[in-house]
RODO-2510 file (C-alpha; in nm, 4 decimals, decimal comma):
residues 535
     n   res          X          Y          Z
     1     m     0,0202     0,0150     0,0061
     2     l     0,1460     0,3232    -0,0828
     3     s     0,1734     0,5643     0,2084
     4     r     0,0319     0,9142     0,2381
     5     a     0,3563     1,0745     0,3054
     6     v     0,4972     0,9318    -0,0004
     7     l     0,2152     1,0991    -0,2225
     8     p     0,3392     1,4528    -0,2198
     9     l     0,6728     1,3608    -0,3537
    10     v     0,5260     1,1772    -0,6853
    11     r     0,2486     1,4495    -0,7177
    12     p     0,3952     1,6849    -0,9928
    13     r     0,3326     2,0708    -0,8969
    14     n     0,3517     2,2369    -1,2156
    15     i     0,1830     1,9799    -1,4686
    16     p    -0,0659     2,0892    -1,7183
    17     s    -0,4290     1,9850    -1,6200
    18     a    -0,4261     1,8242    -1,9963
    19     i    -0,1522     1,5738    -1,8402
    20     r    -0,3000     1,5277    -1,4841
    21     l    -0,6417     1,4256    -1,5331
    22     p    -0,5815     1,0954    -1,7238
    23     i    -0,3437     0,9717    -1,4587
    24     t    -0,6098     1,0296    -1,1509
    25     a    -0,8651     0,8234    -1,3972
    26     q    -0,6377     0,5225    -1,3789
    27     h    -0,6123     0,5147    -0,9938
    28     p    -0,6702     0,1762    -0,8267
    29     r    -0,9766     0,1598    -0,6100
    30     w    -0,7748     0,0847    -0,2940
    31     y    -0,6271     0,4569    -0,3376
    32     a    -0,9350     0,6191    -0,3855
    33     k    -1,0794     0,4429    -0,0717
    34     n    -0,7992     0,4911     0,1347
    35     n    -0,7294     0,8791     0,0255
    36     k    -0,9807     1,1431     0,0524
    37     p    -0,9985     1,4313    -0,2277
    38     n    -0,7771     1,7560    -0,1730
    39     k    -1,0526     1,9993    -0,0930
    40     t    -0,8445     2,3035    -0,1704
    41     p    -0,8913     2,3710    -0,5528
    42     y    -0,5748     2,3457    -0,7536
    43     k    -0,4487     2,6546    -0,9149
    44     l    -0,3013     2,6665    -1,2066
    45     p     0,0408     2,8476    -1,2758
    46     d     0,0268     3,1776    -1,4948
    47     s     0,2196     3,0158    -1,7666
    48     i    -0,0447     2,7162    -1,7674
    49     k    -0,3399     2,9713    -1,7741
    50     s    -0,2069     3,1834    -2,0714
    51     s    -0,1880     2,8749    -2,3168
    52     k    -0,4650     2,7386    -2,4974
    53     p    -0,6654     2,4460    -2,3560
    54     e    -0,5772     2,1222    -2,5526
    55     s    -0,8654     1,9764    -2,7212
    56     s    -1,0161     1,6646    -2,6668
    57     e    -0,8555     1,4767    -2,9416
    58     s    -0,5255     1,5494    -2,7588
    59     q    -0,6780     1,4139    -2,4268
    60     k    -0,7516     1,0840    -2,6112
    61     n    -0,4285     1,0622    -2,7532
    62     t    -0,2524     1,1299    -2,4218
    63     a    -0,4571     0,8673    -2,2513
    64     p    -0,2748     0,5740    -2,3655
    65     q     0,0472     0,7564    -2,3119
    66     s    -0,0336     0,7737    -1,9423
    67     a    -0,1858     0,4192    -1,9034
    68     g     0,1820     0,3319    -1,7508
    69     a     0,0859     0,5298    -1,4436
    70     g    -0,0245     0,2371    -1,2584
    71     a     0,3101     0,0849    -1,2972
    72     g     0,4768     0,3538    -1,1918
    73     v     0,2668     0,3794    -0,8864
    74     s     0,3308     0,0153    -0,7984
    75     e     0,7026     0,0808    -0,8457
    76     v     0,6992     0,3658    -0,6251
    77     s     0,5154     0,1650    -0,3430
    78     s     0,7252    -0,1183    -0,3547
    79     a     1,0190     0,0972    -0,2648
    80     k     1,1338     0,1439     0,0459
    81     p     0,9586     0,3987     0,2678
    82     g     1,2495     0,6220     0,3431
    83     s     1,4051     0,6278     0,0168
    84     q     1,3160     0,9163    -0,2152
    85     p     1,1267     0,7598    -0,5426
    86     d     1,2920     0,8154    -0,9013
    87     i     1,0327     1,0020    -1,0799
    88     s     1,2158     1,0720    -1,4002
    89     e     1,1043     0,7253    -1,5174
    90     q     0,7345     0,8039    -1,5135
    91     p     0,6179     0,8550    -1,8624
    92     e     0,3976     1,1778    -1,7768
    93     f     0,7472     1,3516    -1,6997
    94     d     0,8792     1,2360    -2,0366
    95     t     0,8668     1,5769    -2,2094
    96     a     0,9796     1,4097    -2,5605
    97     a     0,6977     1,1995    -2,5870
    98     r     0,4935     1,4845    -2,6551
    99     g     0,5902     1,5808    -2,9933
   100     k     0,5933     1,9738    -3,0699
   101     d     0,4760     2,1031    -2,7177
   102     a     0,7842     1,9662    -2,5483
   103     p     1,0375     2,2820    -2,6020
   104     e     0,7268     2,4819    -2,4881
   105     a     0,6720     2,2894    -2,1736
   106     q     1,0279     2,2833    -2,1307
   107     q     1,0556     2,6443    -2,1289
   108     q     0,7827     2,7014    -1,9100
   109     q     0,9186     2,4290    -1,6447
   110     q     1,2627     2,6116    -1,6367
   111     p     1,3670     2,7634    -1,3028
   112     q     1,4044     3,1618    -1,3120
   113     r     1,5895     3,3631    -1,0595
   114     p     1,3407     3,5785    -0,8307
   115     l     1,2536     3,9194    -0,9462
   116     p     1,3581     4,2211    -0,6993
   117     d     1,0805     4,3369    -0,4342
   118     l     1,0557     4,6538    -0,5479
   119     t     0,7750     4,7150    -0,2799
   120     q     1,0917     4,7464    -0,0372
   121     g     1,2311     5,0341    -0,2355
   122     i     1,4540     4,9991    -0,5670
   123     p     1,7676     4,8009    -0,4587
   124     s     2,0918     4,9315    -0,4706
   125     t     2,2848     4,9525    -0,7849
   126     l     2,6242     5,0808    -0,6368
   127     a     2,8031     4,7632    -0,6844
   128     a     2,6744     4,7049    -1,0243
   129     e     2,7816     5,0364    -1,1638
   130     l     3,1440     4,9702    -0,9757
   131     e     3,1731     4,6821    -1,1365
   132     a     3,0862     4,8127    -1,4877
   133     a     3,3280     5,0920    -1,4238
   134     r     3,5939     4,8450    -1,4037
   135     n     3,4595     4,6326    -1,7038
   136     p     3,3539     4,8534    -1,9537
   137     k     3,3715     4,6084    -2,2154
   138     r     3,1301     4,3962    -2,0775
   139     g     2,8014     4,3505    -2,3138
   140     q     2,5187     4,3144    -2,0319
   141     t     2,4419     4,6468    -1,8733
   142     p     2,4518     4,6049    -1,4915
   143     l     2,1581     4,8172    -1,4548
   144     n     1,9091     4,5618    -1,5834
   145     l     1,6942     4,5761    -1,2825
   146     t     1,4535     4,3181    -1,4254
   147     e     1,7408     4,0651    -1,4834
   148     d     1,6181     3,9370    -1,8194
   149     p     1,9137     3,8527    -2,0587
   150     s     1,7050     3,8988    -2,3625
   151     r     1,6646     4,2772    -2,2804
   152     a     1,9987     4,3805    -2,2080
   153     e     2,0341     4,5594    -2,5329
   154     d     1,7518     4,7645    -2,4723
   155     y     1,8933     4,9288    -2,2175
   156     d     2,1697     5,2160    -2,2474
   157     d     2,4672     5,2671    -1,9829
   158     a     2,2470     5,5120    -1,7855
   159     g     1,9714     5,2314    -1,7570
   160     h     1,7001     5,3860    -1,9526
   161     g     1,5126     5,1497    -2,1517
   162     g     1,4900     5,1690    -2,5266
   163     d     1,1084     5,1878    -2,5178
   164     i     1,1008     5,5329    -2,3585
   165     p     1,2957     5,8386    -2,4278
   166     k     1,5673     5,9937    -2,2256
   167     d     1,3675     6,3088    -2,1854
   168     g     1,0891     6,1007    -2,0192
   169     y     1,2620     6,0581    -1,7183
   170     v     1,3028     6,4485    -1,6679
   171     s     1,0190     6,6093    -1,4653
   172     s     0,8307     6,9078    -1,5344
   173     v     0,9944     7,0967    -1,2850
   174     d     1,3407     7,0244    -1,3871
   175     r     1,2018     7,1206    -1,7682
   176     r     1,1186     7,4694    -1,6195
   177     r     1,4388     7,4853    -1,4302
   178     a     1,6229     7,4111    -1,7557
   179     q     1,4387     7,6587    -1,9452
   180     m     1,5266     7,9305    -1,6685
   181     a     1,8485     7,8419    -1,6639
   182     k     1,8772     7,9097    -2,0710
   183     v     1,6796     8,2457    -2,0013
   184     m     1,9491     8,3703    -1,7334
   185     y     2,2483     8,2614    -1,9409
   186     g     2,1103     8,4968    -2,2365
   187     l     2,0547     8,7646    -1,9673
   188     f     2,4212     8,7668    -1,8608
   189     f     2,5323     8,7438    -2,2055
   190     l     2,3375     9,0396    -2,3005
   191     v     2,4392     9,2330    -2,0188
   192     g     2,8026     9,1306    -2,0347
   193     i     2,8186     9,2554    -2,3902
   194     s     2,6341     9,5773    -2,2833
   195     g     2,8825     9,6420    -1,9995
   196     t     3,1705     9,5628    -2,2439
   197     i     3,0670     9,8373    -2,4876
   198     y     3,0161    10,0675    -2,2098
   199     l     3,3748    10,0347    -2,0622
   200     g     3,4883    10,0699    -2,4103
   201     r     3,3477    10,4308    -2,4623
   202     n     3,5652    10,7433    -2,4872
   203     w     3,6847    10,9484    -2,1979
   204     e     3,4493    11,1973    -2,0447
   205     s     3,6831    11,4573    -1,9606
   206     e     4,0540    11,5843    -2,0559
   207     e     4,1807    11,4638    -1,6915
   208     d     4,0792    11,1031    -1,7298
   209     e     4,2363    11,1081    -2,0646
   210     k     4,5854    11,2637    -1,9413
   211     a     4,5398    10,9779    -1,7049
   212     h     4,5695    10,7117    -1,9305
   213     p     4,8146    10,8327    -2,1973
   214     n     4,8294    10,4904    -2,3212
   215     a     4,4442    10,4061    -2,4239
   216     p     4,3482    10,7571    -2,5905
   217     s     4,0222    10,8102    -2,6974
   218     g     3,9167    10,7180    -3,0740
   219     w     3,7563    10,4673    -3,2711
   220     g     3,9462    10,1078    -3,3284
   221     f     3,9510     9,7628    -3,1999
   222     g     4,2665     9,8480    -3,0082
   223     l     4,1727    10,1646    -2,8675
   224     f     3,8430    10,0293    -2,7634
   225     y     4,0265     9,7206    -2,5967
   226     n     4,2924     9,9583    -2,4286
   227     r     4,0247    10,1656    -2,2671
   228     i     3,8536     9,8631    -2,1105
   229     k     4,1548     9,7551    -1,9890
   230     a     4,2434    10,0821    -1,8337
   231     r     3,8892    10,1080    -1,6776
   232     i     3,9056     9,7646    -1,5239
   233     n     4,2548     9,8113    -1,3954
   234     d     4,1047    10,1334    -1,2261
   235     i     3,8187     9,9346    -1,0686
   236     t     4,0251     9,6372    -0,9402
   237     s     4,3262     9,8814    -0,8405
   238     y     4,1254     9,9625    -0,4909
   239     y     4,2076     9,5945    -0,3884
   240     k     4,5485     9,5616    -0,5538
   241     d     4,6967     9,8898    -0,4861
   242     p     4,8171    10,0442    -0,1579
   243     p     4,5469    10,2601     0,0088
   244     f     4,7411    10,5964    -0,0071
   245     q     4,9572    10,7253    -0,2777
   246     k     5,1980    10,8577    -0,0063
   247     l     5,2548    10,6206     0,2553
   248     l     5,4956    10,8662     0,4337
   249     p     5,3938    11,1912     0,5320
   250     d     5,5498    11,5029     0,4248
   251     e     5,8663    11,6112     0,6452
   252     d     6,1128    11,8896     0,6432
   253     p     6,4184    11,7371     0,5107
   254     n     6,6154    11,9432     0,7815
   255     m     6,3995    11,7778     1,0617
   256     r     6,4985    11,4139     0,9443
   257     p     6,7966    11,1988     0,8302
   258     p     6,8247    11,2309     0,4534
   259     y     6,8113    10,8839     0,3988
   260     t     6,5458    10,6318     0,4631
   261     l     6,6172    10,2441     0,5209
   262     v     6,3531    10,0083     0,4587
   263     l     6,3358     9,7040     0,6636
   264     s     6,1402     9,3511     0,6549
   265     l     6,0527     9,2139     0,9557
   266     e     5,9953     8,7959     0,8969
   267     d     6,3292     8,6052     0,8919
   268     l     6,5182     8,9643     0,8892
   269     l     6,4706     9,0905     1,2593
   270     v     6,2844     8,8163     1,3755
   271     h     6,2160     8,4296     1,2889
   272     s     5,8777     8,2633     1,4125
   273     e     5,8181     7,8931     1,4280
   274     w     5,5542     7,6755     1,5613
   275     s     5,5775     7,3488     1,7711
   276     r     5,3049     7,1089     1,8968
   277     e     5,4840     7,1722     2,2434
   278     h     5,5084     7,5408     2,2731
   279     g     5,2822     7,6729     1,9929
   280     w     5,3963     7,9831     1,8356
   281     r     5,7411     8,1486     1,9291
   282     v     5,9149     8,4424     1,8017
   283     a     6,3018     8,4757     1,8257
   284     k     6,4773     8,8342     1,7793
   285     r     6,7740     8,7917     1,6142
   286     p     7,1057     8,9035     1,7513
   287     g     7,2149     9,2603     1,7370
   288     v     6,8855     9,3764     1,6163
   289     d     6,8684     9,6653     1,9322
   290     y     7,2154     9,7497     1,8093
   291     f     7,1509     9,7460     1,4791
   292     l     6,8297     9,9700     1,4803
   293     r     6,9664    10,2189     1,7762
   294     y     7,2904    10,2801     1,5820
   295     l     7,1503    10,3546     1,2271
   296     n     6,8946    10,5580     1,4057
   297     q     7,1277    10,8647     1,3630
   298     y     7,1998    10,7953     0,9890
   299     y     6,8489    10,6987     0,8644
   300     e     6,5055    10,7071     0,8802
   301     l     6,4137    10,3804     0,9801
   302     v     6,0950    10,2142     0,8063
   303     l     5,9228     9,8770     0,9115
   304     f     5,7754     9,7323     0,5952
   305     t     5,6306     9,4147     0,5977
   306     s     5,4048     9,1626     0,4018
   307     v     5,2203     9,0513     0,7259
   308     p     4,9052     9,1762     0,8166
   309     s     4,8978     9,4493     1,0554
   310     m     4,6945     9,2408     1,3648
   311     m     4,9587     8,9858     1,3571
   312     a     5,2752     9,1872     1,3016
   313     d     5,2000     9,5073     1,5385
   314     p     5,2188     9,2964     1,8753
   315     v     5,5502     9,1555     1,7630
   316     l     5,6769     9,5100     1,6812
   317     r     5,5842     9,6249     2,0410
   318     k     5,7992     9,3752     2,1646
   319     l     6,0769     9,4139     1,9270
   320     d     6,1044     9,7726     1,9589
   321     p     5,9282     9,9300     2,2713
   322     y     6,1063    10,2768     2,2523
   323     r     5,9885    10,3199     1,8854
   324     i     6,3356    10,3446     1,7431
   325     i     6,1609    10,2672     1,4358
   326     r     5,9441    10,5685     1,2932
   327     w     5,6977    10,4266     1,0394
   328     p     5,5399    10,0882     1,0432
   329     l     5,4048     9,9402     0,7160
   330     f     5,2040     9,6211     0,6885
   331     r     5,0671     9,4089     0,4393
   332     e     4,7965     9,6540     0,3512
   333     a     5,0641     9,9081     0,2236
   334     t     5,1773     9,6697    -0,0105
   335     k     5,0751     9,6027    -0,4067
   336     y     4,9019     9,2743    -0,4860
   337     k     5,0597     9,1520    -0,8333
   338     d     5,0373     8,8160    -0,9901
   339     g     4,9610     8,6336    -0,6433
   340     e     5,2282     8,7935    -0,4754
   341     y     5,2873     9,1028    -0,2199
   342     i     5,4959     9,3625    -0,3740
   343     k     5,6692     9,6658    -0,1783
   344     d     5,6648     9,9418    -0,4077
   345     l     5,8935    10,1944    -0,3307
   346     s     5,7147    10,4770    -0,5253
   347     y     5,4558    10,5094    -0,2623
   348     l     5,6744    10,6266     0,0289
   349     n     5,6966    10,9576    -0,0611
   350     r     6,0671    10,9397    -0,0625
   351     d     6,3419    11,0275    -0,3017
   352     l     6,4591    10,6789    -0,4462
   353     s     6,8269    10,7843    -0,4842
   354     k     6,8498    10,7883    -0,1125
   355     v     6,6287    10,4826    -0,0190
   356     i     6,7686    10,1222     0,0777
   357     l     6,5454     9,8460     0,1195
   358     i     6,6819     9,5290     0,3199
   359     d     6,4512     9,2144     0,2438
   360     t     6,4892     8,8362     0,2469
   361     q     6,2908     8,7693    -0,0636
   362     e     6,3646     8,9102    -0,4274
   363     s     5,9741     8,8936    -0,5034
   364     h     5,9285     9,2003    -0,2840
   365     a     6,1773     9,4298    -0,4386
   366     r     6,0649     9,3251    -0,8102
   367     l     5,9708     9,6928    -0,8921
   368     q     6,2970     9,8620    -0,7695
   369     p     6,5689     9,6069    -0,7284
   370     e     6,8018     9,8650    -0,7835
   371     n     6,7469     9,9717    -0,4326
   372     a     6,7276     9,6280    -0,2600
   373     i     6,9539     9,4232    -0,0667
   374     i     6,8614     9,0835    -0,0587
   375     l     6,9783     8,8779     0,2429
   376     p     6,9415     8,4884     0,3210
   377     k     6,6425     8,4244     0,5976
   378     w     6,7616     8,4109     0,9328
   379     q     6,6548     8,0706     1,0802
   380     g     6,7057     8,1071     1,4457
   381     d     7,0772     8,0742     1,4606
   382     p     7,1786     8,2297     1,7969
   383     k     7,5262     8,2989     1,6841
   384     d     7,4371     8,4610     1,3581
   385     k     7,6229     8,8193     1,3077
   386     g     7,5018     8,8455     0,9163
   387     l     7,2802     9,1891     1,0508
   388     v     7,5369     9,3515     1,2427
   389     a     7,8138     9,2905     0,9811
   390     l     7,6046     9,5443     0,7199
   391     i     7,6422     9,8361     0,9530
   392     p     7,9910     9,9515     0,8406
   393     f     7,8623     9,9656     0,4824
   394     l     7,5429    10,1404     0,5650
   395     e     7,7212    10,3589     0,7872
   396     y     7,9629    10,4371     0,5227
   397     v     7,6992    10,5384     0,2554
   398     a     7,5029    10,7793     0,4749
   399     g     7,7910    10,9077     0,6630
   400     m     8,0154    11,0190     0,3466
   401     g     7,6952    11,1733     0,1971
   402     i     7,6790    10,9762    -0,1119
   403     e     7,4092    11,1542    -0,3764
   404     d     7,2722    10,8203    -0,5103
   405     v     7,2869    10,4905    -0,3403
   406     r     7,1830    10,2628    -0,6561
   407     p     7,5183    10,2598    -0,8171
   408     v     7,6663    10,1513    -0,5121
   409     l     7,4355     9,8980    -0,4343
   410     k     7,4762     9,7884    -0,8294
   411     s     7,8912     9,7461    -0,7784
   412     f     7,7692     9,5257    -0,5232
   413     e     7,5496     9,3135    -0,6741
   414     g     7,6377     8,9308    -0,6771
   415     t     7,8609     8,9618    -0,3514
   416     n     7,8457     8,9149     0,0088
   417     i     7,8359     9,3239     0,1039
   418     p     8,0263     9,2901     0,4226
   419     i     8,3024     9,0934     0,3132
   420     e     8,3429     9,2835    -0,0166
   421     f     8,3031     9,5974     0,1765
   422     a     8,5769     9,4971     0,4242
   423     k     8,8220     9,4152     0,1413
   424     r     8,7485     9,7568    -0,0268
   425     e     8,7937     9,9542     0,3109
   426     k     9,1421     9,7586     0,3726
   427     a     9,2586     9,8537     0,0044
   428     m     9,1532    10,2151     0,0677
   429     r     9,3113    10,2344     0,4016
   430     e     9,6355    10,0706     0,2636
   431     r     9,6380    10,3587    -0,0114
   432     f     9,5817    10,6409     0,2285
   433     q     9,8752    10,5279     0,4650
   434     k    10,0616    10,5200     0,1748
   435     q     9,9914    10,8676     0,0523
   436     l    10,0152    10,9970     0,3801
   437     a    10,4047    10,8611     0,4236
   438     e    10,4648    11,0330     0,0795
   439     e    10,3477    11,3560     0,2005
   440     q    10,4924    11,3693     0,5253
   441     a    10,8447    11,2725     0,3735
   442     k    10,7847    11,5510     0,1199
   443     r    10,6586    11,8094     0,4194
   444     p    10,9443    11,9804     0,6335
   445     k    10,9459    11,9628     0,9818
   446     s    10,8469    12,2665     1,1949
   447     g    11,0135    12,3388     1,5247
   448     v    10,6834    12,5031     1,6264
   449     g    10,4709    12,1834     1,5652
   450     g    10,7386    11,9600     1,7030
   451     l    10,7757    12,1892     2,0124
   452     a    10,3868    12,1741     2,0414
   453     s    10,3754    11,7920     2,0133
   454     l    10,6210    11,7681     2,2650
   455     l    10,4100    11,9823     2,5060
   456     g    10,1104    11,7763     2,4118
   457     l     9,9374    12,0765     2,2467
   458     k     9,7482    12,0237     1,9308
   459     p     9,7760    12,2207     1,6367
   460     a     9,5496    12,5352     1,6197
   461     g     9,4727    12,4469     1,2312
   462     d     9,2539    12,2221     1,0731
   463     t     9,1486    11,9029     1,2914
   464     g     9,1353    11,6891     0,9591
   465     a     9,4861    11,7593     0,8976
   466     a     9,5896    11,6526     1,2527
   467     s     9,3703    11,3291     1,2171
   468     a     9,5607    11,2605     0,8921
   469     e     9,8681    11,3211     1,0705
   470     q     9,7731    11,0472     1,3321
   471     g     9,6564    10,8185     1,0514
   472     k     9,3112    10,8276     1,0369
   473     m     9,0889    10,8854     0,7480
   474     l     8,7627    11,0978     0,7265
   475     w     8,5711    10,7542     0,7708
   476     d     8,7198    10,6765     1,1040
   477     r     8,6193    11,0407     1,2416
   478     i     8,2704    10,9457     1,1344
   479     r     8,2777    10,6314     1,2881
   480     e     8,3929    10,7536     1,5982
   481     q     8,1365    11,0345     1,6188
   482     g     7,8763    10,7551     1,5670
   483     q     7,9949    10,5411     1,8623
   484     k     7,9695    10,8468     2,0648
   485     n     7,5983    10,9327     1,9443
   486     y     7,5052    10,5445     2,0056
   487     e     7,6586    10,5766     2,3841
   488     m     7,4280    10,8758     2,4321
   489     i     7,1391    10,7175     2,3187
   490     e     7,2050    10,4150     2,5381
   491     k     7,2377    10,6203     2,8191
   492     e     6,9080    10,7896     2,7838
   493     i     6,7416    10,4670     2,7341
   494     r     6,8860    10,3352     3,0690
   495     e     6,7970    10,6638     3,2452
   496     n     6,4608    10,7467     3,0914
   497     g     6,3200    10,4265     2,9431
   498     e     6,1165    10,3337     3,2002
   499     k     5,9590    10,7118     3,1977
   500     w     5,8927    10,7042     2,7983
   501     l     5,7115    10,3711     2,8253
   502     a     5,4454    10,4856     3,1085
   503     e     5,4448    10,8130     2,8982
   504     m     5,3467    10,6032     2,5740
   505     a     5,1359    10,3835     2,7735
   506     a     4,9183    10,6679     2,9171
   507     e     4,8901    10,8343     2,5924
   508     e     4,7541    10,5050     2,4156
   509     e     4,5254    10,5067     2,7291
   510     k     4,4360    10,8688     2,6821
   511     a     4,3411    10,8117     2,3096
   512     r     4,1289    10,4952     2,3537
   513     q     3,9077    10,6844     2,6217
   514     e     3,8358    10,9692     2,3835
   515     q     3,7660    10,6929     2,1151
   516     m     3,5418    10,5289     2,3253
   517     k     3,3786    10,8419     2,4421
   518     s     3,3137    10,9278     2,0916
   519     m     3,1862    10,6508     1,9822
   520     k     2,9221    10,6465     2,3055
   521     s     2,8310    11,0236     2,1540
   522     g     2,7809    10,9370     1,8467
   523     f     2,5406    10,6070     1,9437
   524     t     2,3558    10,8407     2,1593
   525     s     2,3042    11,1095     1,8946
   526     f     2,1516    10,8460     1,6673
   527     f     1,8541    10,8066     1,9084
   528     g     1,8316    11,1759     2,0131
   529     a     1,9428    11,1244     2,3119
   530     g     2,2675    11,3007     2,2919
   531     g     2,3828    11,6549     2,3710
   532     d     2,4000    11,8563     2,6984
   533     s     2,0734    11,9320     2,8283
   534     k     1,9921    12,3020     2,9373
   535     k     1,8463    12,3410     3,2644
***
């Protein structure tokens, strides 16, 4: 007897009704008695429902083919209860005996891969896109969400189907945005054309035309372009040029030294560095105090740095508390050109024939390289003497009253100025000693002069001649006077330095109080509460 547990194994699931009905008609009576019919109606697959029902003749023809079902059932019943029956030998599963309908039935029974569950959201295609980027030569597009290989050619690289145009995926809002973008582009183009024509117009006044001699009024493409360029430069000069045409005020030459020494800050007078342990630290170069206080008697000292004022001003207050440097200039006074900050000396309001710039970058002096001395950057060496070694040369230029410093700087170009100047000074001193010896040999000895020298008295004549007789040049006397002036400055600082600092602090506090008072009065007058009330 066939067990009821074996029945679901031998009952085919996806076999058409035309094949199953003859099989049930051949069942033995004992099987009909012992097995109740299934009350749940059998639902045909969609593939079977879509196919046409077979005719009665096909059913008659298939009936003899299913006659072997009883044998098949008996063989199954004779098998062991624990073993799985071999249903491949049953005639109803032999698709080769079905003639022309065999390929169609085989295609219907072929298992398909499950479709994605779009009710849970569109599945991610990131992995497929990455795979397509790695293997661009693969024929099948990875964005075929239906996974139907027969329609792989209907999809492009963007995943759009061939039946729907690409613009079908664009919403109406996107279309309106695209149209508005086109309209705005057109308006911008018209405004640009009209603005260009307006900038290229002729000059309104003679003053404007004289201010731009390279772009005169007239008709022509070249003149039109030059006027446009000149007007654009005038507009952008507010951001690129210094804020004033004269960075230094007008002064009486008798009230200041005739020469101007412009100094940089970063890597010349100080060196700043940052570390994780200490943060930002600023080191003062050795000999800076002596350098500034000694040359203050020969030069008008100007600090010109490309560092912003809010960063450089606190450093300058610590570096020069007694304000030996007369005029500080920061990044706001530089000229911005080609992505660099340039120190244009023509804005200083000083005679360039008596201006010397000392810097560590050639780009800062690209407009007046003949006035510049470029030194290597100081990296914080505590034994450095490069700045102090430059004092004799600068003292000689100012002390000897050279008319134009540019030819002198040109003669030292490409050399180490302190070393080269020491060589020239040595040669000059040797020549002077030789000439002095020749003059003393030719000069007759005077008895009065010899007697006065024995008594320790100086001659009443020229002091220069007396110094020359002692082997001193004019340069030596200038240096001695400079040392005396420096000692006087140091003495004044030691005696009155604290007093000067207190007075400067009081002046700053007074100025701050006046500024705050003016701000408060302006704020209250804006709301109508200012002014003194009369009683």
